[in-house]
Every structure is written in C-alpha cells, then in structure tokens.
NULO-795412 format. One line per 10 residues: number of its first residue (from 1); their letters; for each residue y, z, x of N, C-alpha, C, O. Coordinates in nm, 2 decimals. Atoms other than C-alpha are relative to their C-alpha. Example, Ala and Ser with C-alpha at 12.3 -4.5 7.8 and 13.67 -1.06 7.14 Angstrom:
1) as) -0.12,0.00,0.09,-0.45,0.78,1.23,0.12,0.00,0.09,0.12,0.07,0.19 ~ -0.11,0.00,-0.09,-0.11,0.71,1.37,0.11,0.08,-0.08,0.22,0.09,-0.03
END
This chain:
1) mlyskvfcac) -0.15,-0.05,0.05,-3.48,-3.74,6.42,-0.03,0.12,-0.04,-0.12,0.15,-0.12 ~ -0.04,-0.16,0.04,-3.40,-3.38,6.41,0.07,0.03,-0.10,0.18,-0.03,-0.11 ~ -0.10,-0.03,0.11,-3.25,-3.24,6.11,0.01,0.17,-0.03,-0.09,0.24,-0.01 ~ -0.01,-0.14,0.01,-3.15,-2.89,6.04,0.00,0.04,-0.17,0.07,-0.03,-0.25 ~ 0.02,-0.04,0.13,-3.23,-2.71,5.70,0.12,0.09,-0.03,0.14,0.18,0.05 ~ -0.15,-0.10,-0.01,-2.87,-2.55,5.57,-0.07,0.08,-0.13,-0.12,0.03,-0.23 ~ 0.04,-0.10,0.09,-2.98,-2.23,5.37,0.14,0.06,-0.07,0.25,0.09,0.00 ~ -0.15,-0.04,0.06,-2.71,-2.13,5.11,-0.03,0.15,-0.01,-0.14,0.20,-0.03 ~ -0.02,-0.15,0.02,-2.62,-1.77,5.11,0.05,0.05,-0.12,0.09,0.17,-0.13 ~ -0.04,0.00,0.11,-2.52,-1.80,4.77,-0.08,0.10,-0.11,-0.19,0.06,-0.13
11) pnfsrlplil) 0.10,-0.08,0.09,-2.67,-1.53,4.52,-0.03,-0.10,-0.13,0.06,-0.19,-0.16 ~ 0.08,0.05,0.10,-2.88,-1.67,4.24,0.09,0.05,-0.15,0.08,0.16,-0.20 ~ -0.07,-0.03,0.13,-2.65,-1.69,3.92,-0.10,0.00,-0.09,-0.08,0.09,-0.17 ~ 0.10,0.04,0.14,-2.93,-1.79,3.69,-0.03,0.11,-0.06,-0.07,0.10,-0.18 ~ 0.08,-0.11,0.02,-3.05,-1.44,3.67,0.11,0.09,-0.06,0.08,0.19,-0.12 ~ -0.14,-0.12,0.02,-2.66,-1.28,3.62,0.00,0.03,-0.16,0.04,0.15,-0.19 ~ -0.05,-0.06,0.13,-2.66,-1.27,3.23,-0.13,0.10,-0.05,-0.12,0.19,-0.14 ~ 0.11,-0.12,0.01,-3.00,-1.08,3.24,0.04,0.14,0.06,0.02,0.25,0.01 ~ -0.04,-0.11,-0.09,-2.86,-0.85,3.50,0.11,0.09,-0.09,0.10,0.20,-0.13 ~ -0.13,-0.07,0.12,-2.53,-0.78,3.26,-0.06,0.05,-0.12,0.00,0.15,-0.16
21) lgtllltcql) 0.06,-0.03,0.08,-2.75,-0.74,2.97,-0.07,0.13,0.01,-0.05,0.22,-0.07 ~ 0.03,-0.10,-0.04,-2.94,-0.49,3.14,0.06,0.11,0.01,0.03,0.22,-0.05 ~ -0.11,-0.07,-0.04,-2.67,-0.32,3.27,0.08,0.07,-0.13,0.12,0.19,-0.13 ~ -0.07,-0.03,0.12,-2.51,-0.29,2.92,-0.09,0.11,-0.08,-0.05,0.22,-0.13 ~ 0.14,-0.07,0.06,-2.86,-0.16,2.77,0.01,0.14,0.05,0.01,0.24,-0.02 ~ 0.02,-0.13,-0.07,-2.87,0.11,3.02,0.11,0.11,-0.03,0.10,0.23,-0.05 ~ -0.13,-0.10,0.03,-2.50,0.23,2.98,0.00,0.04,-0.14,0.02,0.16,-0.16 ~ 0.00,-0.03,0.13,-2.53,0.21,2.58,-0.10,0.14,-0.02,-0.07,0.25,-0.06 ~ 0.07,-0.14,-0.03,-2.83,0.46,2.64,0.05,0.12,0.05,0.05,0.22,-0.01 ~ -0.08,-0.12,-0.09,-2.66,0.70,2.88,0.10,0.05,-0.10,0.10,0.17,-0.13
31) giaqvneqyp) -0.09,-0.04,0.13,-2.39,0.71,2.60,-0.04,0.07,-0.09,0.01,0.18,-0.12 ~ 0.07,-0.07,0.11,-2.61,0.80,2.33,-0.05,0.15,0.05,-0.06,0.25,-0.02 ~ 0.07,-0.14,-0.03,-2.77,1.08,2.54,0.14,0.10,0.06,0.14,0.22,0.08 ~ -0.14,-0.11,-0.03,-2.41,1.21,2.64,0.03,0.04,-0.15,0.04,0.16,-0.19 ~ -0.03,-0.06,0.15,-2.33,1.22,2.27,-0.06,0.12,-0.05,-0.01,0.22,-0.11 ~ 0.13,-0.10,0.09,-2.66,1.40,2.18,0.03,0.14,0.08,0.02,0.24,0.02 ~ 0.00,-0.13,-0.05,-2.59,1.68,2.44,0.14,0.04,-0.03,0.16,0.16,-0.01 ~ -0.12,-0.07,0.02,-2.22,1.72,2.35,0.00,0.04,-0.14,0.05,0.15,-0.16 ~ -0.01,-0.02,0.10,-2.26,1.71,1.99,-0.15,0.00,-0.03,-0.21,-0.11,-0.06 ~ 0.14,-0.02,0.04,-2.63,1.87,1.92,-0.02,-0.03,-0.15,-0.13,-0.09,-0.18
41) qtqandligg) 0.03,0.03,0.13,-2.58,1.85,1.54,-0.02,-0.10,-0.06,-0.05,-0.11,-0.17 ~ 0.02,0.12,0.05,-2.58,1.50,1.53,-0.13,-0.09,0.07,-0.17,-0.05,0.18 ~ 0.11,0.07,-0.04,-2.87,1.26,1.59,0.06,-0.15,0.04,0.17,-0.20,0.01 ~ -0.03,0.13,-0.06,-2.88,0.92,1.78,0.01,-0.10,-0.10,0.08,-0.20,-0.09 ~ -0.03,0.13,0.09,-2.92,0.71,1.46,0.11,0.03,-0.07,0.14,-0.05,-0.16 ~ -0.11,0.00,0.06,-2.60,0.85,1.34,0.09,-0.10,0.02,0.16,-0.14,-0.08 ~ -0.09,0.12,-0.06,-2.42,0.58,1.57,-0.02,-0.13,-0.10,0.08,-0.20,-0.12 ~ 0.04,0.11,0.08,-2.58,0.32,1.35,0.05,0.05,-0.15,0.10,-0.03,-0.22 ~ -0.04,-0.03,0.16,-2.49,0.52,1.01,0.15,-0.02,0.01,0.20,-0.04,-0.10 ~ -0.16,0.02,0.03,-2.11,0.47,1.09,0.06,0.09,0.05,0.17,0.06,0.09
51) nmglpsstad) -0.09,-0.11,-0.05,-1.99,0.80,1.22,0.03,-0.02,0.15,0.13,0.03,0.19 ~ -0.04,0.04,-0.15,-2.00,0.69,1.60,-0.03,0.14,0.06,0.04,0.19,0.15 ~ 0.05,-0.11,-0.08,-2.19,1.02,1.67,0.11,0.13,-0.01,0.09,0.24,0.04 ~ -0.10,-0.10,0.02,-1.88,1.24,1.59,-0.01,0.06,-0.14,-0.04,-0.01,-0.25 ~ -0.01,-0.07,0.12,-1.86,1.52,1.33,0.12,-0.06,-0.09,0.23,-0.09,-0.05 ~ -0.12,0.07,0.10,-1.65,1.38,1.02,0.09,0.11,0.00,0.07,0.23,0.04 ~ -0.12,-0.09,0.00,-1.30,1.50,0.97,-0.01,0.08,-0.12,-0.07,0.04,-0.23 ~ 0.00,-0.10,0.13,-1.25,1.80,0.73,0.16,0.00,-0.03,0.24,-0.06,0.04 ~ -0.15,-0.02,0.03,-0.93,1.90,0.55,0.06,0.10,0.09,0.18,0.11,0.09 ~ -0.05,-0.10,-0.11,-0.88,2.18,0.81,0.07,-0.06,0.10,0.17,0.00,0.14
61) nslinpdait) -0.03,0.07,-0.14,-0.82,1.94,1.10,0.08,-0.12,-0.03,0.08,-0.21,0.05 ~ -0.06,0.10,0.06,-0.61,1.69,0.90,0.12,-0.01,0.10,0.19,0.09,0.14 ~ -0.16,0.03,-0.09,-0.31,1.53,1.13,0.09,-0.03,-0.10,0.20,-0.05,-0.06 ~ -0.09,0.01,0.09,-0.14,1.48,0.81,0.05,0.15,-0.07,-0.02,0.23,-0.13 ~ -0.07,-0.13,0.08,0.10,1.78,0.68,-0.02,-0.05,-0.14,0.01,-0.16,-0.18 ~ 0.01,0.05,0.13,0.03,1.78,0.33,0.14,0.05,-0.09,0.15,0.03,-0.21 ~ -0.13,-0.05,0.03,0.38,1.96,0.28,0.11,-0.12,0.02,0.21,-0.13,-0.05 ~ -0.07,0.10,-0.01,0.54,1.66,0.41,-0.01,-0.11,-0.09,0.07,-0.21,-0.08 ~ 0.03,0.13,0.09,0.40,1.42,0.15,0.08,0.01,-0.11,0.04,0.10,-0.19 ~ -0.10,-0.03,0.11,0.70,1.37,-0.12,-0.07,-0.07,-0.10,-0.11,-0.19,-0.09
71) pplpdpklsp) 0.04,0.09,0.12,0.59,1.29,-0.46,0.05,-0.14,-0.05,0.17,-0.16,-0.01 ~ -0.07,0.11,0.01,0.66,0.95,-0.59,0.10,0.01,-0.11,0.08,0.08,-0.20 ~ -0.10,-0.02,0.08,0.97,0.89,-0.76,-0.05,-0.06,-0.15,-0.14,-0.14,-0.16 ~ 0.01,0.06,0.13,0.98,0.83,-1.13,0.04,-0.13,-0.04,0.15,-0.16,0.01 ~ -0.06,0.10,0.00,1.01,0.51,-1.27,0.14,-0.01,-0.09,0.17,0.07,-0.18 ~ -0.14,0.01,0.07,1.36,0.39,-1.38,-0.01,-0.03,-0.13,-0.08,-0.11,-0.19 ~ -0.01,0.03,0.16,1.46,0.42,-1.73,0.08,-0.13,-0.06,0.08,-0.16,-0.18 ~ -0.07,0.11,0.02,1.68,0.09,-1.69,-0.08,-0.10,0.05,-0.12,-0.09,0.16 ~ 0.03,0.14,-0.08,1.54,-0.25,-1.63,0.11,-0.08,0.07,0.22,-0.06,0.03 ~ -0.09,0.12,-0.06,1.73,-0.51,-1.43,0.10,-0.06,-0.09,0.22,-0.07,-0.07
81) aeaaelvrkk) -0.06,0.08,0.09,1.81,-0.70,-1.73,0.09,0.09,-0.08,0.18,0.04,-0.14 ~ -0.07,-0.10,0.09,1.96,-0.36,-1.90,0.10,0.02,0.09,0.21,0.04,0.04 ~ -0.10,-0.03,-0.10,2.14,-0.31,-1.59,0.13,-0.09,0.01,0.25,-0.05,0.03 ~ -0.10,0.08,-0.02,2.31,-0.61,-1.57,0.09,-0.05,-0.14,0.20,-0.11,-0.13 ~ -0.08,-0.03,0.14,2.40,-0.61,-1.97,0.10,0.11,-0.01,0.21,0.10,-0.06 ~ -0.12,-0.09,-0.02,2.57,-0.28,-1.90,0.10,-0.03,0.05,0.21,0.00,0.00 ~ -0.13,0.04,-0.11,2.77,-0.41,-1.60,0.10,-0.08,-0.09,0.22,-0.06,-0.11 ~ -0.08,0.08,0.07,2.86,-0.72,-1.83,0.10,0.09,-0.09,0.22,0.07,-0.08 ~ -0.07,-0.06,0.11,2.99,-0.49,-2.12,0.12,0.09,0.07,0.23,0.09,0.01 ~ -0.10,-0.06,-0.03,3.18,-0.27,-1.89,0.10,-0.04,0.08,0.22,0.00,0.07
91) vggqvmsvnt) -0.09,0.08,-0.09,3.33,-0.48,-1.63,0.04,-0.09,-0.04,0.16,-0.11,-0.02 ~ -0.02,0.12,0.04,3.32,-0.79,-1.79,-0.05,-0.10,0.15,-0.08,-0.07,0.26 ~ 0.03,0.11,-0.10,3.27,-1.14,-1.60,-0.13,-0.03,-0.03,-0.19,0.00,-0.14 ~ 0.14,0.08,0.02,2.95,-1.33,-1.54,-0.09,0.05,0.10,-0.05,0.06,0.21 ~ 0.09,-0.07,-0.07,2.65,-1.17,-1.38,-0.08,-0.09,0.07,-0.16,-0.17,0.01 ~ 0.08,0.08,-0.08,2.52,-1.35,-1.09,-0.15,0.03,0.04,-0.24,-0.05,0.02 ~ 0.15,-0.07,-0.04,2.22,-1.14,-0.97,0.00,0.13,-0.03,0.09,0.20,-0.06 ~ 0.03,-0.16,0.01,2.07,-0.82,-0.98,-0.12,-0.01,0.11,-0.21,-0.09,0.12 ~ 0.10,-0.03,-0.11,1.92,-0.65,-0.66,-0.07,0.14,-0.04,-0.01,0.23,-0.10 ~ 0.06,-0.15,0.02,1.66,-0.35,-0.68,-0.02,0.04,0.14,-0.08,-0.02,0.23
101) qqhdsgvvyg) 0.02,-0.07,-0.15,1.69,-0.10,-0.39,-0.03,0.14,-0.04,0.03,0.21,-0.12 ~ 0.06,-0.15,0.02,1.49,0.22,-0.37,0.10,0.10,0.10,0.15,0.05,0.20 ~ -0.08,-0.08,-0.07,1.69,0.52,-0.25,-0.08,0.14,-0.04,-0.15,0.15,-0.14 ~ 0.06,-0.13,0.02,1.59,0.89,-0.20,0.01,0.04,-0.14,-0.09,0.11,-0.17 ~ -0.02,-0.04,0.11,1.72,0.96,-0.54,-0.08,-0.07,-0.13,-0.09,-0.02,-0.25 ~ 0.04,0.08,0.09,1.55,0.67,-0.71,0.05,-0.14,0.01,0.11,-0.18,0.11 ~ -0.05,0.11,0.01,1.62,0.33,-0.81,0.14,-0.03,-0.02,0.20,0.03,-0.11 ~ -0.15,0.04,0.03,1.97,0.17,-0.78,-0.01,-0.15,0.01,-0.07,-0.21,0.10 ~ -0.02,0.14,0.05,2.05,-0.17,-0.92,0.13,-0.05,0.07,0.23,0.01,0.05 ~ -0.09,0.06,-0.02,2.29,-0.39,-0.75,0.03,-0.14,-0.05,-0.01,-0.25,-0.01
111) vkvlndgrmr) -0.02,0.12,0.09,2.45,-0.63,-1.00,0.13,-0.08,0.05,0.24,-0.04,0.03 ~ -0.10,0.07,-0.06,2.66,-0.90,-0.84,0.09,-0.06,-0.12,0.04,-0.15,-0.18 ~ -0.08,0.06,0.12,2.95,-0.98,-1.10,0.10,-0.11,0.07,0.14,-0.09,0.18 ~ -0.10,0.10,-0.01,3.19,-1.30,-1.09,0.08,0.06,-0.10,0.04,0.06,-0.22 ~ -0.12,-0.04,0.09,3.53,-1.16,-1.24,0.11,-0.05,0.05,0.14,-0.02,0.16 ~ -0.13,0.06,-0.05,3.84,-1.34,-1.23,0.01,-0.05,0.12,0.11,-0.02,0.18 ~ 0.01,0.04,-0.14,3.73,-1.53,-0.91,-0.03,0.06,0.07,-0.06,0.01,0.17 ~ 0.07,-0.07,-0.14,3.63,-1.25,-0.71,-0.13,0.06,-0.04,-0.17,0.10,-0.15 ~ 0.15,-0.05,0.03,3.27,-1.16,-0.66,-0.02,0.15,0.03,0.01,0.18,0.15 ~ 0.00,-0.15,-0.02,3.20,-0.79,-0.68,-0.15,0.06,-0.01,-0.22,0.01,-0.10
121) vihvdgqtgr) 0.12,-0.08,0.02,2.89,-0.56,-0.65,0.01,0.11,-0.06,0.06,0.20,0.01 ~ 0.01,-0.12,0.07,2.85,-0.31,-0.90,-0.15,0.08,0.00,-0.25,0.04,-0.07 ~ 0.11,-0.06,-0.01,2.58,-0.04,-0.82,-0.02,0.10,-0.12,0.08,0.18,-0.15 ~ 0.04,-0.06,0.13,2.40,0.12,-1.13,-0.12,0.09,0.07,-0.22,0.05,0.14 ~ 0.14,-0.09,0.00,2.17,0.43,-1.12,-0.11,-0.05,-0.10,-0.09,-0.09,-0.21 ~ 0.11,0.07,0.08,1.84,0.32,-1.25,-0.07,0.12,-0.10,-0.14,0.09,-0.19 ~ 0.04,-0.11,0.10,1.77,0.66,-1.42,0.08,0.06,-0.10,0.04,0.11,-0.20 ~ -0.11,-0.03,0.10,2.11,0.73,-1.59,0.08,-0.09,-0.03,0.16,-0.06,-0.12 ~ -0.06,0.12,0.05,2.26,0.40,-1.62,0.16,0.02,0.03,0.24,-0.05,-0.03 ~ -0.14,-0.03,-0.01,2.60,0.55,-1.46,0.03,-0.09,0.11,-0.05,-0.13,0.19
131) lln) -0.03,0.11,-0.12,2.80,0.32,-1.24,0.04,0.07,0.10,0.11,0.17,0.09 ~ -0.04,-0.10,-0.09,2.82,0.43,-0.91,0.12,-0.02,0.09,0.16,0.06,0.17 ~ -0.11,0.04,-0.08,3.12,0.24,-0.78,0.12,-0.07,-0.11,0.23,-0.11,-0.06
END
C-alpha cells in the first residue's frame, strides 16, 4: 500500500518567543545608542537611574508660567456655624443647612433658612460677615 507524507508548510511557532525577545533586546540596545548620540552628556546607565536618558528640566524651560499662579486665598474669618448664627439673628427663622462655596474673592456661605413657611438661601461673605443678598 502506498501512502504519501504530508509536509506542513507552517512555521515553527515554538521558537517565536525567543525571536520576539531577541528583537526586543536588539531594539532597546539601538535606542540606547541613539540616545547616547543625541545627548552625549548622558550615559547609558542614566536610563536605569530614572531620567530616561534626557537632561533634567530646569527652571528656565518650565511650561508653567509663574506669573499665572495665584496665591492661595486667606482662610475665612467666619466658621459655617458663625455664619448660620449671624443669619438667624438678622433674618430670623430656622437654619436648615449651610453650604461652603469657593469664589474668586474667598469663601461664601450659603445659609438655607426656613422663615414663615418660605425657604430662602442667604449668602454670607466668609471674610467680612456681610449678607450678600
């Protein structure tokens, strides 16, 4: 009886991980060589040191404009409880809640008051204690 051998033209995939690993290592070595040519002041071991082979940033090449940074706002002179007590004395009624809001001028408290069956929100400046509405 005659039979024929069938040959598979498929590539051998058992060596594929080794081929990929070798390609990756070769690519990394070429990348280090290109970094060393572009930045001769850096060494190849700088990549391991953490700066990725690039010179560190200095203050003169910063992307942040220091003039655009606004100083932090001062802490409010009134606490939320003091703002609620101030509104209760001036407007009357029952204070239901106090919300703190940050604005360009500082902290503004929104005090929710129930007065004569109507719910109102009175805004209080956290710095001066002035009623804003």
